[in-house]
C-alpha positions in Angstrom: 106.6 103.8 108.5 103.9 105.5 111.1 100.5 104.0 113.2 98.4 102.6 111.4 95.2 105.2 111.7 91.3 105.5 110.5 90.4 108.7 110.4 86.9 109.0 109.3 85.0 111.8 108.1 81.3 113.2 107.8 80.8 115.2 105.1 77.8 118.2 105.6 75.2 116.3 103.5 76.2 113.0 105.3 78.7 111.8 103.2 81.3 109.7 105.2 84.9 109.3 103.7 87.1 106.4 105.2 90.7 107.0 104.5 93.9 104.9 106.6 97.2 106.3 106.9 100.3 103.3 108.2 98.9 100.3 106.5 100.4 98.0 104.0 98.5 95.7 101.4 95.2 94.6 101.4 95.7 94.8 106.0 93.8 98.5 104.7 90.5 96.6 103.8 90.8 94.7 106.3 91.0 97.0 108.9 88.0 99.5 107.0 85.7 95.5 106.1 83.1 95.9 109.8 83.1 100.1 109.1 82.0 99.9 105.5 79.3 96.9 106.0 78.2 99.6 108.5 77.9 102.3 107.0 76.1 100.2 103.7 77.2 101.0 100.2 80.7 101.9 99.1 80.5 103.7 96.1 84.3 104.3 95.2 87.6 103.5 97.0 91.1 104.8 95.7 93.5 103.0 96.9 96.9 104.9 98.3 100.5 103.6 97.3 101.4 101.8 100.6 98.3 99.5 99.0 101.5 98.0 96.9 104.2 97.6 99.7 103.9 94.2 100.7 103.2 93.8 104.5 105.8 92.8 106.8 105.7 89.9 108.9 104.8 91.0 113.1 107.9 89.5 115.5 105.3 88.9 118.6 108.1 89.2 121.7 105.8 88.2 124.8 108.3 89.0 128.4 108.0 86.8 131.9 109.5 89.2 133.5 
């Protein structure tokens, strides 16, 4: 899977689009929540096919070397 990214586009008329890639399940909504709140009312939401994928548990490895 690709590295998770968030792309924000602003049209000449001021319309803002937030697009996510590389997220699974609702993690994209968690990642964009603060952006959406700062920008105002969300008019439409279109979910990508990745939204239906299960969220993978990430293993955190810490090295003490």
